[in-house]
C-alpha positions in Angstrom: 0.2 0.6 0.1 1.9 3.1 -1.3 -0.5 5.5 0.9 0.2 3.4 3.8 1.4 4.9 7.3 5.2 5.4 7.4 6.6 4.6 11.3 10.0 5.0 12.0 11.5 2.4 15.2 14.9 2.5 16.5 15.9 0.5 19.4 17.2 1.7 22.7 20.5 1.4 24.9 21.5 3.1 24.2 23.2 1.4 21.2 21.0 -1.5 20.5 20.2 -2.5 16.8 17.2 -1.4 15.9 17.4 -5.6 13.9 16.0 -6.3 17.7 12.8 -5.0 16.2 13.0 -6.2 12.9 14.0 -10.2 14.2 12.3 -10.3 17.6 9.7 -7.5 18.2 7.8 -6.1 15.4 9.2 -6.2 12.0 8.0 -9.4 9.4 10.8 -11.6 10.2 11.0 -14.3 13.2 14.1 -16.7 13.3 13.4 -20.6 15.0 16.4 -22.5 17.0 17.3 -24.5 13.9 18.0 -20.2 12.1 14.9 -20.9 9.8 13.2 -17.9 8.9 9.1 -17.3 9.3 6.6 -14.8 8.9 5.7 -13.2 11.3 1.6 -13.4 12.1 1.3 -10.1 14.1 3.7 -8.3 11.9 3.9 -4.1 12.2 4.0 -4.6 8.0 0.6 -6.1 8.4 -0.9 -2.2 8.6 2.5 0.0 7.5 5.4 1.4 5.4 8.1 0.0 8.3 11.6 1.7 8.2 14.6 0.5 11.5 16.9 2.7 11.7 20.3 1.6 13.1 21.5 4.6 15.9 23.3 6.0 17.0 26.2 4.9 14.4 28.2 2.3 16.2 24.6 0.4 16.8 23.8 -2.5 15.0 26.2 -2.5 11.5 26.4 0.8 11.3 30.2 2.0 11.7 32.5 4.9 11.9 36.0 5.2 11.2 37.0 7.9 13.3 37.2 7.2 16.8 36.3 9.7 18.7 35.2 12.2 17.2 32.4 9.8 14.6 30.5 8.7 17.5 27.6 10.5 19.1 28.2 12.8 22.8 24.9 13.9 23.2 21.5 14.2 21.9 22.3 16.8 19.2 24.9 15.2 17.8 22.3 11.8 17.8 19.6 14.4 16.1 22.0 15.0 13.8 22.9 11.7 12.9 19.8 10.8 12.5 17.9 13.7 10.6 20.7 13.0 7.8 19.4 9.1 7.3 16.1 10.5 7.4 16.6 13.6 4.5 18.8 10.9 2.5 15.9 7.9 3.1 13.3 10.8 1.9 15.5 11.9 -1.1 15.5 7.7 -2.4 12.1 7.7 -1.5 10.3 10.8 -2.7 6.6 9.1 -2.5 6.8 8.3 1.5 7.2 12.4 2.1 3.2 12.5 1.9 2.4 9.7 3.7 1.3 10.1 7.9 4.0 9.7 9.8 5.1 7.8 13.4 7.8 7.7 14.8 8.0 4.7 17.5 10.6 2.1 19.8 11.4 1.5 23.1 13.4 2.3 26.1 16.4 4.8 25.7 15.4 5.7 22.4 12.6 7.4 24.2 14.8 10.1 24.0 15.5 10.1 20.6 11.7 9.7 19.9 10.8 12.9 22.0 14.7 14.9 20.4 13.8 13.8 16.3 9.4 15.0 17.2 10.6 17.8 18.8 12.6 18.9 16.1 10.4 18.4 12.9 8.0 20.2 14.4 10.1 23.2 14.9 11.1 23.4 11.7 7.4 23.2 10.6 6.6 26.3 12.1 9.6 27.9 11.4 9.7 27.0 7.4 12.6 25.9 8.1 13.6 22.5 6.4 16.4 20.6 4.7 13.9 18.5 3.3 11.9 19.9 0.5 8.5 19.6 2.3 8.0 19.0 5.7 7.1 15.9 6.6 4.1 15.1 8.2 4.4 13.9 11.3 1.2 12.7 13.0 2.7 10.9 16.8 5.1 9.3 18.3 4.6 6.0 20.4 7.3 5.5 23.5 7.4 1.7 25.0 8.8 1.8 28.2 10.4 4.6 27.8 13.3 6.5 29.6 12.3 9.3 29.8 13.7 11.0 32.9 16.2 9.0 34.5 15.3 10.0 38.3 11.7 8.7 37.8 12.7 4.4 37.8 16.7 4.9 40.3 14.6 3.1 43.6 15.2 -0.2 42.3 15.5 -1.3 45.9 11.9 -1.2 46.6 10.8 -1.9 42.9 13.1 -5.2 43.7 11.9 -5.1 47.6 8.1 -4.9 46.5 8.5 -8.4 44.5 9.7 -10.0 46.7 13.2 -10.3 45.2 15.1 -8.9 48.2 15.4 -8.3 51.9 14.9 -5.6 53.6 18.7 -5.1 55.0 19.4 -5.9 50.8 17.4 -2.7 50.0 18.5 -0.3 52.5 21.7 -1.0 51.1 20.3 -0.4 47.9 18.8 2.6 49.1 22.1 4.5 50.3 23.5 4.2 47.1 20.3 5.5 45.1 20.3 8.6 47.5 23.7 9.1 46.4 23.0 9.2 42.7 19.9 11.1 43.2 22.6 13.8 44.7 25.0 13.3 41.4 21.9 13.2 39.2 20.7 17.0 40.8 23.8 18.3 41.1 24.3 17.9 36.9 27.3 15.2 37.6 25.9 12.9 34.9 28.5 11.2 34.0 29.5 9.6 37.6 25.9 9.2 38.6 26.0 7.3 35.1 28.7 5.2 37.1 26.9 4.1 40.5 24.0 3.7 37.9 26.2 1.1 36.8 26.9 -0.5 40.5 23.7 -0.8 41.7 22.2 -2.4 39.0 25.3 -4.9 37.1 27.4 -5.3 41.2 23.9 -5.3 43.9 20.7 -5.5 41.4 22.7 -8.9 40.4 24.0 -10.2 43.8 21.6 -9.9 45.9 18.8 -10.8 43.4 20.4 -12.7 40.6 19.2 -11.0 38.7 21.4 -10.0 35.2 18.1 -8.7 33.1 15.9 -6.0 34.3 13.8 -6.5 31.4 10.7 -8.7 32.7 10.2 -10.1 36.1 9.8 -13.4 34.5 13.3 -13.8 33.2 16.5 -12.8 35.4 18.3 -13.4 32.4 18.1 -12.6 28.4 15.8 -15.6 27.3 17.9 -18.0 24.9 15.1 -17.2 22.2 17.8 -13.5 21.7 20.3 -16.1 20.2 18.7 -17.6 17.1 18.0 -14.1 15.7 21.6 -12.8 16.5 23.4 -15.8 15.0 21.4 -15.7 11.6 22.3 -13.0 11.2 26.4 -13.8 11.6 25.9 -16.5 9.0 27.1 -15.5 5.8 25.2 -16.2 3.5 22.9 -13.7 5.1 26.2 -11.2 6.3 26.6 -11.2 1.7 23.0 -10.5 1.4 23.2 -7.9 4.0 26.1 -6.0 1.6 27.8 -5.5 5.6 30.8 -7.3 4.4 32.8 -7.9 7.6 31.5 -4.9 9.9 31.0 -6.0 13.4 27.7 -7.1 14.2 27.0 -4.5 17.7 23.4 -5.5 19.1 23.8 -3.3 22.0 27.7 -1.2 21.9 29.3 -1.2 24.4 31.6 1.6 23.0 28.0 3.8 21.8 27.0 3.6 25.4 31.2 5.1 26.6 30.3 8.4 24.4 26.7 9.1 26.1 27.1 7.9 29.0 26.7 12.1 30.1 23.2 11.7 28.5 22.4 8.8 29.9 20.9 10.3 33.2 20.0 13.8 31.5 15.9 14.1 31.5 13.7 14.8 28.5 11.0 16.0 30.3 11.7 19.3 29.1 11.1 18.0 25.1 8.4 15.5 25.5 6.4 19.0 27.5 7.2 21.1 24.5 6.4 17.9 22.3 2.9 17.4 23.7 2.0 21.1 23.4 2.5 21.1 19.7 -0.6 18.3 19.9 1.4 15.5 18.6 -0.7 12.9 19.4 1.8 10.5 22.3 1.7 7.6 23.2 3.4 5.9 26.3 2.8 2.4 26.7 4.6 -0.1 29.5 4.7 -3.8 30.1 4.0 -4.3 33.2 6.9 -6.2 34.2 9.7 -4.0 33.8 11.5 -4.2 36.6 14.2 -0.5 35.6 10.2 1.1 33.6 8.2 -0.3 37.0 4.5 1.2 35.7 3.6 3.4 38.3 6.4 5.2 38.3 5.9 5.9 34.3 2.3 7.2 35.3 3.7 9.6 38.1 5.9 10.4 35.8 3.7 11.4 33.7 1.2 13.4 35.9 4.0 14.8 36.6 4.0 16.7 32.9 3.8 21.0 33.0 2.1 20.9 29.9 -1.8 22.6 28.4 -4.1 19.5 29.1 -1.7 19.0 32.0 -5.1 18.9 34.4 -7.3 17.4 32.5 -5.0 14.8 32.3 -4.7 14.4 36.1 -8.4 13.9 35.9 -8.9 11.7 33.0 -10.2 7.9 34.3 -7.9 5.0 33.9 -9.9 2.4 31.9 -9.5 -1.6 31.7 -8.8 -2.9 27.9 -10.0 -5.9 27.9 -10.3 -8.1 24.8 -13.5 -9.8 23.3 -13.8 -12.5 25.6 -13.6 -10.1 28.7 -10.2 -10.5 29.8 -7.8 -7.7 30.6 -5.5 -6.6 28.7 -4.1 -3.7 30.6 -5.7 -0.9 31.5 -5.4 3.1 29.2 -5.6 6.4 30.6 -5.9 9.6 28.0 -6.9 13.2 28.2 -6.4 15.1 24.9 -3.4 14.3 22.4 -1.6 11.8 25.5 -2.5 8.6 25.9 -0.9 5.9 28.4 -1.3 2.4 28.2 0.3 -0.7 31.1 -0.2 -4.0 29.4 -0.6 -7.2 31.4 2.4 -10.1 31.1 4.8 -7.9 29.5 8.3 -6.6 29.9 10.3 -3.8 28.9 10.1 -5.3 25.0 6.2 -5.9 24.7 5.1 -6.5 20.8 7.8 -9.4 21.6 5.9 -10.4 24.8 1.9 -9.7 23.8 2.4 -9.0 19.6 -1.5 -9.3 19.0 -2.6 -6.7 21.8 1.3 -4.3 20.6 -0.5 -4.5 17.2 -4.0 -3.3 17.9 -2.5 -1.2 20.2 0.1 0.5 17.1 -3.2 0.4 15.1 -5.0 1.9 17.3 -3.1 5.3 18.0 -2.7 5.0 14.5 -6.7 5.0 13.5 -8.0 6.8 16.6 
């Protein structure tokens, strides 16, 4: 369908490859344990034209030959590279510029999504764009987004309430979290990132045994995540993708290292400005995520200062059920801001609940 909405998907990390989106979440393909490829039943390509970009430079198969100059150090660097990639895409496919445009992604990609969307809105407002026509941006969808790190620092309470650590262990974690909050408030973001890494990589792992915070039901990375990773490293697949001998970074440690000063900074003000442009915004959250709990995300959204903030706070939280009465999740909406909590899903909602994720994004686009 040449007039189908175009949806750009960005992965988080920072430094995670959007190949994860294609092969593990919402793309047209699924890889089995024996590395055979099958069609995904609830692929988002059933309703939209999908564009996946490895971003920032260094994620996935994207690369730079200049280190450190070629790597992003902040949101401005990320935005510059991402916008240039979009420019090149629309030169190759100019017919797509007329279609409704949406930007979606999850986790740390929340920062890229809000920053890029605000830039597009400002360019349209001011009549300034490197593209001949301004993009027809209609909305953004953010899954378990890291928008305001201070809202998600309270890991001790999350893990204690889940019964994953004891009271004494929670108290040890709280001391570190207080230190982390002070560092963020004093804008010592690089040090805060290091402390956060210790709290998660040493404290939480030592006390609970969890090496992954994506889903309370999965203490470690799921085995099926290796299927598509192994597939993409097959010589015949690499040849078909024209990537030569490039290293495939599913989550680039180099990208993370250069962005450590950015990680603990908030995009709250950017999201508030975006909402005031009347762009549709969907924030959805899998309720099994240990790093970005649904309650913390809803409280953060309630703290936003925008023109319909009071209306959003007063909005009723409704139960979302399927036709058989099964509770899928919960939803809340005011004007152009929607918040949805999805049951039995972690951070990777399209993977954990493919049907409901597809229904959600389709209804969001179709109003």
